[in-house]
Structures are given as C-alpha cells and as structure tokens.
C-alpha positions in Angstrom: 2.9 -31.2 -16.9 6.3 -31.2 -15.1 8.8 -28.8 -16.6 12.5 -28.9 -16.0 15.2 -26.4 -17.0 18.4 -28.3 -17.9 20.7 -25.5 -16.7 22.1 -24.1 -13.4 22.5 -20.7 -14.9 20.8 -18.2 -12.7 20.3 -15.9 -15.7 18.2 -18.6 -17.5 16.3 -19.4 -14.3 15.4 -15.8 -13.8 14.2 -15.5 -17.4 12.1 -18.6 -17.2 10.5 -17.3 -14.0 8.9 -14.5 -16.1 6.6 -17.0 -17.8 5.1 -17.9 -14.4 5.1 -21.6 -15.0 6.2 -24.0 -12.2 9.5 -25.6 -13.0 12.5 -27.3 -11.4 16.2 -26.9 -12.3 18.6 -29.8 -13.0 22.3 -29.8 -13.9 23.1 -31.5 -17.2 26.4 -33.2 -17.3 27.5 -32.9 -21.0 30.8 -32.4 -22.8 30.6 -29.0 -24.3 33.7 -29.3 -26.6 33.4 -28.2 -30.2 33.5 -31.0 -32.8 36.0 -30.7 -35.6 34.7 -28.4 -38.3 31.5 -27.6 -36.3 29.9 -24.2 -37.0 28.9 -22.1 -34.1 25.2 -22.3 -34.8 25.4 -26.1 -35.1 27.4 -26.3 -31.9 24.7 -24.3 -30.0 21.9 -26.5 -31.4 23.7 -29.7 -30.6 24.5 -28.7 -27.0 20.9 -27.5 -26.4 19.7 -31.0 -27.5 22.4 -32.8 -25.4 21.5 -30.9 -22.3 17.8 -31.6 -22.7 18.4 -35.2 -23.4 20.8 -35.7 -20.5 18.0 -34.7 -18.1 15.0 -36.1 -20.0 16.6 -39.6 -19.8 16.1 -39.5 -16.1 12.7 -37.7 -16.1 10.5 -39.3 -18.8 7.4 -37.7 -17.3 8.7 -34.1 -17.8 9.3 -31.7 -20.5 12.9 -30.5 -20.4 14.3 -27.2 -21.7 17.8 -27.3 -23.0 19.5 -24.1 -24.1 23.0 -23.0 -25.2 24.6 -19.9 -26.5 27.8 -19.6 -28.6 29.5 -16.4 -29.7 30.9 -16.3 -33.2 34.1 -14.4 -34.0 35.6 -14.8 -37.5 33.5 -18.0 -38.0 34.9 -19.5 -34.8 32.9 -20.4 -31.7 33.8 -18.4 -28.6 32.5 -19.8 -25.3 32.7 -18.8 -21.7 36.0 -17.4 -20.7 36.3 -19.0 -17.3 38.9 -16.6 -16.0 40.1 -13.0 -16.2 42.8 -13.2 -18.8 40.5 -15.1 -21.2 37.7 -12.5 -20.7 40.1 -9.6 -21.4 41.3 -11.4 -24.6 37.7 -12.1 -25.8 36.6 -8.5 -25.3 39.8 -7.2 -26.9 39.1 -9.3 -30.0 35.5 -8.0 -30.2 36.3 -4.3 -29.7 34.9 -2.2 -32.5 33.3 -5.2 -34.2 29.9 -6.7 -34.9 29.7 -10.2 -33.2 27.0 -12.8 -33.8 25.5 -14.7 -30.8 23.7 -18.0 -31.6 21.2 -19.1 -29.0 19.6 -22.5 -29.4 16.6 -24.1 -27.6 15.4 -27.6 -27.3 12.1 -28.6 -25.5 12.2 -32.4 -25.1 10.1 -35.1 -23.6 11.1 -38.8 -23.7 8.1 -40.4 -22.1 4.5 -41.0 -23.2 2.6 -37.9 -24.1 -0.6 -39.3 -22.6 -1.1 -41.6 -19.7 -1.2 -45.2 -20.9 0.3 -44.4 -24.3 3.6 -45.9 -25.4 6.8 -44.0 -24.8 7.8 -41.7 -27.6 10.2 -38.8 -28.0 8.8 -35.3 -28.7 11.2 -32.6 -29.5 10.6 -28.9 -30.4 13.6 -26.7 -31.4 14.3 -23.1 -32.2 17.2 -20.8 -32.6 18.0 -17.1 -32.5 20.8 -15.0 -33.9 21.6 -11.7 -32.2 24.3 -9.3 -33.5 26.1 -7.1 -31.0 27.9 -4.1 -32.2 30.8 -3.3 -29.8 32.2 0.2 -29.6 35.9 0.6 -29.7 37.1 -0.3 -26.2 40.4 0.8 -24.7 42.5 -1.7 -22.7 41.6 0.2 -19.5 37.9 0.1 -20.2 38.1 -3.6 -20.8 40.0 -4.3 -17.6 37.7 -2.0 -15.5 34.7 -3.8 -16.8 36.1 -7.3 -16.3 37.2 -6.5 -12.8 33.8 -4.9 -11.9 31.5 -7.6 -13.2 33.7 -10.7 -13.5 31.7 -12.2 -16.5 33.6 -15.4 -16.5 30.5 -17.6 -16.9 29.1 -15.7 -19.9 29.7 -16.5 -23.5 31.5 -13.4 -24.9 32.7 -12.2 -21.5 29.9 -9.7 -20.8 26.5 -9.4 -19.0 24.2 -7.4 -21.2 21.6 -7.3 -18.3 24.2 -5.5 -16.2 27.2 -3.2 -16.8 28.1 -5.0 -20.0 25.5 -2.9 -21.8 27.9 0.0 -21.7 30.3 -1.9 -24.0 27.9 -1.7 -27.0 27.0 0.7 -29.8 23.9 -1.4 -30.6 22.1 -4.8 -30.5 20.2 -6.2 -33.5 17.8 -8.9 -32.4 14.2 -10.1 -32.7 14.2 -11.2 -29.0 15.6 -9.0 -26.3 16.0 -11.9 -23.9 18.1 -14.1 -26.4 21.4 -12.4 -25.5 20.9 -13.2 -21.9 20.7 -16.9 -22.8 17.0 -17.9 -23.1 15.0 -16.4 -25.9 11.5 -16.2 -24.3 9.6 -15.4 -27.5 10.8 -18.6 -29.1 10.5 -20.6 -25.9 6.9 -19.4 -25.4 6.1 -20.7 -28.9 7.7 -24.1 -28.2 5.8 -24.4 -24.9 2.5 -23.6 -26.6 3.3 -26.3 -29.2 3.7 -28.7 -26.2 0.3 -27.6 -24.9 1.4 -25.4 -22.0 -0.9 -22.5 -21.5 0.7 -19.0 -22.0 -0.3 -16.6 -20.7 
C-alpha cells in the first residue's frame, strides 16, 4: 500500500524511517492559522487532518500521514518562532515552567480500500500530550542556545533531539518520539489498524 508523509519536516521523515516502511514525502499547502477560540489540542488535531486531506485529495490510492504539534502556554497555542527574536521570547516565557505539547496524528485514505470497491474515506486519528519541565534559564543561556541551534522551525523554539535537551529538568510523556513531532507508538497502532505489517 502506498504511504505518504504529508510533511517536509526532516525530523518527521527521520522518525518515520525507523518503521522501515517505504514512503514518499509531499508538501501540504494548508493555512495553519489558529481559529478564534480554538484550543491548542483542537488546533493540532485540525491541522493534522488538514495536512493529510490536502495530500490525500491528489493521491486516492495512498494512505497519508498528517501530523502537527502545538505548544501550550497559559492556554494559548505557541507555534514555530520563525526567527531569532521570537525564539528568544518563547524560551523566556517558558523558563522555569511546565509546558504542554500537543501532537496530533491523522492517517487518511480517500480512495477505495480494495480494488474495484467504491471510493470511501478511511481516517484513523491519535494524539499525545507531552509535558516539558524547563529549568530556570538565564537570558545568556537562551541566547547562546538559540544562536547555536537556530530552532526557528520547531514549535516551542527547541530541538529536544539536539542541544535543546539541556534546557529541561524533565519530560513527562508516554512516547519519547512525540516531542520530536511524530509519536511512533501511536502511529504504529494506526498503521496496524490500516493493515500495515509492523514489525
């Protein structure tokens, strides 16, 4: 069964490679803006579905993986910083605090599930919540980290698989890969539900 990852994130691609399934990568073109009053968990779930649907519409023969991650600070969604000043501001706001990261998955197929069958949509979804406990960070530490790793494309302004791990006191999660952006425990379950063979 063809498998597509609706993401150009190299972090998600590297994680998916661990499952040893053949897949291709496609760039989803979706508006990632938060809707009025939308909770962070709901935003992550909606964007995961939107990303999967954007690619599945053009590839009805394939299963498509959509994923999104949103950091939550004081009930508000915090996304990718995009530039140095925003990354410094995000890490300053998170210093000494426990921050929740919502990671959502959607495994979607728009075409027929069997050859000759009518087209039908099949969707499997999952979510993960990871709590990151940041240690108290000085302005100098934050600036040194941001300049060293430039985490501008990461929700929350850090790369836990790299130098970002030094910013934490602890991580509370059921899936160690969730914080990187693709919870493989949940994804493996969804893929098995879709009749992929793992391992």
